[in-house]
C-alpha positions as a Python dict, from the first residue, in 0.01 Angstrom:
ca = {
    (1, 'M'): (0, 0, 0),
    (2, 'L'): (-251, 2, -307),
    (3, 'R'): (-623, 57, -312),
    (4, 'V'): (-876, -132, -452),
    (5, 'P'): (-1263, -129, -415),
    (6, 'R'): (-1387, -421, -228),
    (7, 'A'): (-1693, -421, -428),
    (8, 'I'): (-1498, -518, -769),
    (9, 'V'): (-1343, -844, -588),
    (10, 'I'): (-1556, -1094, -785),
    (11, 'S'): (-1545, -1481, -738),
    (12, 'A'): (-1488, -1660, -1071),
    (13, 'A'): (-1765, -1902, -985),
    (14, 'L'): (-2024, -1639, -922),
    (15, 'L'): (-1924, -1458, -1258),
    (16, 'L'): (-1996, -1812, -1443),
    (17, 'L'): (-2321, -1861, -1256),
    (18, 'L'): (-2481, -1497, -1339),
    (19, 'G'): (-2312, -1489, -1681),
    (20, 'C'): (-2184, -1150, -1604),
    (21, 'T'): (-1912, -1185, -1873),
    (22, 'N'): (-1945, -791, -1941),
    (23, 'S'): (-1896, -688, -1566),
    (24, 'R'): (-1509, -730, -1589),
    (25, 'P'): (-1241, -573, -1764),
    (26, 'A'): (-1240, -740, -2122),
    (27, 'E'): (-869, -860, -2083),
    (28, 'A'): (-960, -1061, -1759),
    (29, 'A'): (-982, -1432, -1794),
    (30, 'A'): (-1146, -1675, -1555),
    (31, 'P'): (-873, -1835, -1320),
    (32, 'G'): (-666, -2075, -1485),
    (33, 'S'): (-786, -2012, -1834),
    (34, 'S'): (-563, -1914, -2138),
    (35, 'S'): (-640, -1547, -2219),
    (36, 'S'): (-356, -1522, -2460),
    (37, 'A'): (-198, -1754, -2702),
    (38, 'A'): (128, -1616, -2563),
    (39, 'S'): (104, -1814, -2243),
    (40, 'V'): (81, -2141, -2416),
    (41, 'E'): (406, -2108, -2532),
    (42, 'Y'): (523, -2126, -2173),
    (43, 'Q'): (569, -2464, -2059),
    (44, 'V'): (682, -2617, -1729),
    (45, 'P'): (1041, -2724, -1743),
    (46, 'S'): (1171, -3078, -1715),
    (47, 'T'): (1425, -2985, -1476),
    (48, 'P'): (1299, -2899, -1147),
    (49, 'A'): (1293, -2511, -1071),
    (50, 'P'): (1486, -2405, -757),
    (51, 'K'): (1307, -2367, -427),
    (52, 'I'): (1331, -2131, -140),
    (53, 'D'): (1450, -2220, 207),
    (54, 'S'): (1110, -2118, 409),
    (55, 'Q'): (1287, -2125, 745),
    (56, 'R'): (1563, -1901, 625),
    (57, 'T'): (1311, -1672, 459),
    (58, 'W'): (1106, -1653, 792),
    (59, 'T'): (1399, -1541, 953),
    (60, 'Y'): (1460, -1251, 735),
    (61, 'V'): (1117, -1142, 765),
    (62, 'K'): (1127, -1158, 1151),
    (63, 'E'): (1450, -979, 1157),
    (64, 'F'): (1330, -715, 938),
    (65, 'V'): (985, -647, 1077),
    (66, 'G'): (1198, -624, 1407),
    (67, 'I'): (1324, -295, 1287),
    (68, 'G'): (984, -163, 1357),
    (69, 'S'): (831, 139, 1170),
    (70, 'R'): (1008, 201, 843),
    (71, 'K'): (852, 531, 742),
    (72, 'P'): (1057, 747, 494),
    (73, 'G'): (1263, 983, 684),
    (74, 'S'): (1276, 781, 999),
    (75, 'A'): (1576, 602, 1165),
    (76, 'G'): (1413, 262, 1093),
    (77, 'H'): (1380, 367, 711),
    (78, 'Q'): (1751, 380, 711),
    (79, 'K'): (1806, 78, 908),
    (80, 'A'): (1584, -121, 678),
    (81, 'I'): (1805, 16, 384),
    (82, 'E'): (2101, -113, 562),
    (83, 'Y'): (1973, -442, 658),
    (84, 'I'): (1875, -523, 288),
    (85, 'H'): (2234, -428, 177),
    (86, 'A'): (2394, -651, 446),
    (87, 'K'): (2181, -946, 346),
    (88, 'L'): (2238, -905, -22),
    (89, 'K'): (2618, -886, 68),
    (90, 'Q'): (2598, -1176, 272),
    (91, 'A'): (2436, -1381, -12),
    (92, 'G'): (2711, -1265, -242),
    (93, 'V'): (2493, -1046, -472),
    (94, 'D'): (2607, -691, -578),
    (95, 'A'): (2331, -399, -503),
    (96, 'E'): (2318, -61, -586),
    (97, 'D'): (2131, 246, -449),
    (98, 'D'): (1902, 439, -665),
    (99, 'K'): (1848, 755, -472),
    (100, 'F'): (1607, 1031, -560),
    (101, 'T'): (1388, 1318, -385),
    (102, 'A'): (992, 1262, -375),
    (103, 'N'): (797, 1584, -362),
    (104, 'T'): (509, 1463, -160),
    (105, 'S'): (200, 1603, -30),
    (106, 'R'): (389, 1617, 313),
    (107, 'G'): (697, 1779, 190),
    (108, 'Q'): (1015, 1629, 15),
    (109, 'F'): (1137, 1307, 110),
    (110, 'A'): (1482, 1148, 15),
    (111, 'L'): (1404, 801, -98),
    (112, 'N'): (1605, 499, -200),
    (113, 'N'): (1540, 192, -408),
    (114, 'V'): (1782, -77, -361),
    (115, 'I'): (1842, -271, -673),
    (116, 'A'): (2046, -619, -705),
    (117, 'K'): (2131, -734, -1040),
    (118, 'I'): (2169, -1112, -1088),
    (119, 'P'): (2355, -1171, -1444),
    (120, 'G'): (2205, -1425, -1687),
    (121, 'T'): (2326, -1595, -1994),
    (122, 'K'): (2013, -1483, -2195),
    (123, 'D'): (1973, -1131, -2330),
    (124, 'G'): (1688, -984, -2121),
    (125, 'I'): (1560, -903, -1771),
    (126, 'I'): (1322, -1038, -1540),
    (127, 'V'): (1250, -800, -1271),
    (128, 'L'): (1109, -904, -905),
    (129, 'A'): (979, -582, -696),
    (130, 'S'): (857, -550, -352),
    (131, 'H'): (834, -212, -147),
    (132, 'F'): (1001, -232, 186),
    (133, 'E'): (874, 96, 366),
    (134, 'T'): (575, 132, 592),
    (135, 'N'): (280, 340, 562),
    (136, 'Y'): (360, 714, 657),
    (137, 'W'): (21, 834, 798),
    (138, 'L'): (-29, 519, 1016),
    (139, 'P'): (101, 532, 1388),
    (140, 'D'): (491, 448, 1478),
    (141, 'K'): (396, 110, 1597),
    (142, 'F'): (270, -5, 1262),
    (143, 'V'): (539, -274, 1166),
    (144, 'G'): (396, -399, 826),
    (145, 'A'): (466, -785, 881),
    (146, 'N'): (277, -872, 559),
    (147, 'D'): (271, -526, 379),
    (148, 'G'): (633, -495, 297),
    (149, 'G'): (797, -716, 561),
    (150, 'S'): (709, -1055, 400),
    (151, 'T'): (804, -978, 56),
    (152, 'T'): (1139, -812, 149),
    (153, 'G'): (1226, -1128, 318),
    (154, 'L'): (1102, -1325, 19),
    (155, 'L'): (1334, -1117, -208),
    (156, 'L'): (1644, -1156, 32),
    (157, 'E'): (1591, -1531, -29),
    (158, 'M'): (1554, -1516, -391),
    (159, 'A'): (1892, -1340, -386),
    (160, 'N'): (2042, -1683, -225),
    (161, 'V'): (1832, -1891, -470),
    (162, 'L'): (1908, -1740, -802),
    (163, 'K'): (2277, -1592, -741),
    (164, 'P'): (2535, -1769, -993),
    (165, 'K'): (2846, -1950, -891),
    (166, 'A'): (3108, -1726, -830),
    (167, 'G'): (3210, -1536, -1131),
    (168, 'G'): (2942, -1702, -1344),
    (169, 'K'): (2596, -1620, -1480),
    (170, 'R'): (2257, -1786, -1412),
    (171, 'D'): (2114, -2012, -1674),
    (172, 'G'): (1853, -1790, -1828),
    (173, 'Y'): (1757, -1412, -1800),
    (174, 'S'): (1908, -1180, -1581),
    (175, 'V'): (1720, -1134, -1259),
    (176, 'W'): (1688, -768, -1105),
    (177, 'L'): (1561, -768, -732),
    (178, 'V'): (1409, -417, -661),
    (179, 'F'): (1331, -315, -307),
    (180, 'D'): (1127, -26, -408),
    (181, 'D'): (1063, 281, -186),
    (182, 'G'): (774, 496, -128),
    (183, 'E'): (496, 274, -267),
    (184, 'E'): (251, 367, 18),
    (185, 'S'): (26, 678, -60),
    (186, 'F'): (133, 992, 178),
    (187, 'Q'): (-251, 1087, 181),
    (188, 'Q'): (-469, 864, 400),
    (189, 'E'): (-710, 830, 85),
    (190, 'W'): (-516, 652, -185),
    (191, 'N'): (-381, 906, -456),
    (192, 'D'): (-181, 763, -745),
    (193, 'N'): (3, 1096, -793),
    (194, 'D'): (139, 1072, -412),
    (195, 'A'): (206, 694, -408),
    (196, 'L'): (424, 450, -609),
    (197, 'W'): (722, 696, -594),
    (198, 'G'): (984, 429, -627),
    (199, 'T'): (859, 282, -927),
    (200, 'R'): (732, 566, -1099),
    (201, 'H'): (1074, 722, -1077),
    (202, 'L'): (1232, 366, -1203),
    (203, 'A'): (1000, 327, -1488),
    (204, 'Q'): (1087, 672, -1636),
    (205, 'K'): (1445, 636, -1562),
    (206, 'W'): (1445, 286, -1735),
    (207, 'Q'): (1242, 450, -2016),
    (208, 'Q'): (1492, 697, -2072),
    (209, 'D'): (1815, 470, -2057),
    (210, 'G'): (1667, 198, -2271),
    (211, 'T'): (1625, -50, -1980),
    (212, 'L'): (1269, -90, -2028),
    (213, 'K'): (1297, -262, -2370),
    (214, 'K'): (1506, -523, -2203),
    (215, 'I'): (1245, -627, -1969),
    (216, 'K'): (1085, -971, -2044),
    (217, 'A'): (857, -972, -1725),
    (218, 'L'): (814, -775, -1415),
    (219, 'F'): (655, -931, -1098),
    (220, 'V'): (534, -738, -793),
    (221, 'L'): (520, -930, -489),
    (222, 'D'): (275, -778, -219),
    (223, 'M'): (126, -922, 106),
    (224, 'I'): (200, -1290, 40),
    (225, 'G'): (291, -1409, 377),
    (226, 'D'): (-65, -1422, 502),
    (227, 'K'): (-151, -1759, 668),
    (228, 'D'): (-481, -1800, 490),
    (229, 'L'): (-308, -1755, 154),
    (230, 'D'): (-550, -1655, -157),
    (231, 'I'): (-383, -1476, -421),
    (232, 'Q'): (-618, -1291, -678),
    (233, 'R'): (-592, -1267, -1037),
    (234, 'D'): (-516, -911, -1098),
    (235, 'T'): (-703, -758, -1402),
    (236, 'N'): (-467, -467, -1421),
    (237, 'S'): (-192, -735, -1492),
    (238, 'T'): (-83, -889, -1837),
    (239, 'P'): (-307, -1173, -1893),
    (240, 'W'): (-75, -1412, -2054),
    (241, 'L'): (193, -1338, -1751),
    (242, 'E'): (-97, -1387, -1518),
    (243, 'D'): (-173, -1727, -1690),
    (244, 'V'): (202, -1831, -1653),
    (245, 'V'): (178, -1772, -1283),
    (246, 'Y'): (-117, -1983, -1242),
    (247, 'K'): (38, -2266, -1471),
    (248, 'A'): (329, -2244, -1246),
    (249, 'A'): (139, -2254, -922),
    (250, 'S'): (-79, -2564, -1064),
    (251, 'S'): (253, -2748, -1167),
    (252, 'L'): (332, -2736, -784),
    (253, 'G'): (1, -2843, -663),
    (254, 'Y'): (-77, -2478, -527),
    (255, 'Q'): (-340, -2384, -764),
    (256, 'S'): (-609, -2368, -450),
    (257, 'H'): (-410, -2063, -338),
    (258, 'F'): (-440, -1893, -681),
    (259, 'F'): (-712, -1689, -876),
    (260, 'A'): (-1018, -1788, -698),
    (261, 'T'): (-1138, -1434, -733),
    (262, 'Q'): (-1002, -1139, -931),
    (263, 'T'): (-992, -756, -911),
    (264, 'G'): (-806, -462, -1055),
    (265, 'V'): (-513, -346, -808),
    (266, 'D'): (-329, -28, -796),
    (267, 'D'): (3, -147, -733),
    (268, 'D'): (389, -110, -796),
    (269, 'H'): (336, -265, -1147),
    (270, 'M'): (104, 2, -1262),
    (271, 'P'): (388, 276, -1383),
    (272, 'F'): (518, 0, -1603),
    (273, 'Q'): (229, -159, -1729),
    (274, 'R'): (131, 188, -1860),
    (275, 'L'): (435, 177, -2061),
    (276, 'G'): (385, -157, -2221),
    (277, 'V'): (599, -414, -1991),
    (278, 'P'): (449, -725, -1917),
    (279, 'V'): (360, -727, -1547),
    (280, 'A'): (203, -954, -1276),
    (281, 'D'): (101, -854, -924),
    (282, 'V'): (122, -1163, -720),
    (283, 'I'): (-74, -1043, -421),
    (284, 'D'): (-323, -1145, -157),
    (285, 'I'): (-540, -833, -73),
    (286, 'N'): (-769, -1003, 134),
    (287, 'Y'): (-593, -1008, 448),
    (288, 'G'): (-769, -1111, 758),
    (289, 'Y'): (-1136, -1118, 791),
    (290, 'N'): (-1293, -856, 578),
    (291, 'N'): (-953, -739, 519),
    (292, 'A'): (-924, -600, 873),
    (293, 'F'): (-541, -651, 921),
    (294, 'H'): (-444, -432, 606),
    (295, 'H'): (-291, -103, 740),
    (296, 'S'): (-385, -165, 1088),
    (297, 'L'): (-165, -266, 1382),
    (298, 'E'): (-285, -599, 1344),
    (299, 'D'): (-31, -672, 1067),
    (300, 'T'): (200, -837, 1303),
    (301, 'M'): (430, -1170, 1256),
    (302, 'D'): (161, -1404, 1424),
    (303, 'K'): (-51, -1357, 1119),
    (304, 'L'): (192, -1482, 859),
    (305, 'S'): (323, -1846, 785),
    (306, 'P'): (637, -1978, 631),
    (307, 'K'): (435, -2215, 425),
    (308, 'S'): (256, -1905, 246),
    (309, 'L'): (624, -1767, 197),
    (310, 'E'): (695, -2106, 26),
    (311, 'I'): (419, -2128, -162),
    (312, 'S'): (438, -1783, -326),
    (313, 'G'): (818, -1794, -340),
    (314, 'D'): (828, -2142, -513),
    (315, 'T'): (551, -2042, -773),
    (316, 'V'): (748, -1735, -870),
    (317, 'L'): (1059, -1938, -925),
    (318, 'Q'): (885, -2195, -1124),
    (319, 'A'): (742, -1896, -1328),
    (320, 'I'): (1075, -1765, -1401),
    (321, 'A'): (1228, -2109, -1486),
    (322, 'M'): (906, -2118, -1742),
    (323, 'L'): (1013, -1766, -1905),
    (324, 'D'): (1363, -1878, -1904),
    (325, 'Q'): (1282, -2159, -2175),
    (326, 'K'): (1198, -1895, -2426),
}
């Protein structure tokens, strides 16, 4: 997954202490502040937003991680796609395959985004995206419990929570769940041109067919199962949408898990951000002491927590409810 220089992960409190207002990108704001008038328009709904079933989500994550390595081109990769389809069908949500070929530095790979479309009563789309594959250059024992596993399980649970009644539509925007492929760099050193294959493909495709203009917001979920949940404010995301996320978290009493630090992250939201789509990367990049578990064989189920999945999932659902009101 992504790359971000550790040196630029900055504590908001330290910034205020040093007065380093010019040391971060101009669009970034201190945690919880309103960096755009647009965010003020989105209020917490009076009717409670739906919540995830954390134990069912945990079961999804365990089963999915149990597949093992999900490297592109491997048997595990195909099993992962089949698992996603099976659980979406079980939830009663239609899904489609978006197959394409990636010309990577390690050769051509057949990749496959899985897209589940939940119809809504309002004209517009909210996208929730997470990559599901594991890193190609890591050993086969790497299972990516947090990195790809946690968010795949969470998106599957979102299908259960957001699906409308039989034959109907959800009250709000349509929600598209994107299980995207090929996020990881095929080179050990991060290379934008050899990573983010699935979302780069989709961004171009949706720009050409007009879908891009219908997207009201796109959330990328990444590495949010960590027991020590500390989601950073991403300075590459759209400021007002990050504000909505923080307001949603605060309304649920989860603000201590959000935006204590900020940094710029290269992740699956970037191809859409460059085309003007409002994006928010919901990510905890500090995974383990000094980020020790990221891209290591230590990224296993024992490092994760159902409560962290609950905090992340319920916050995103609250943010969606806030957007639905507009």
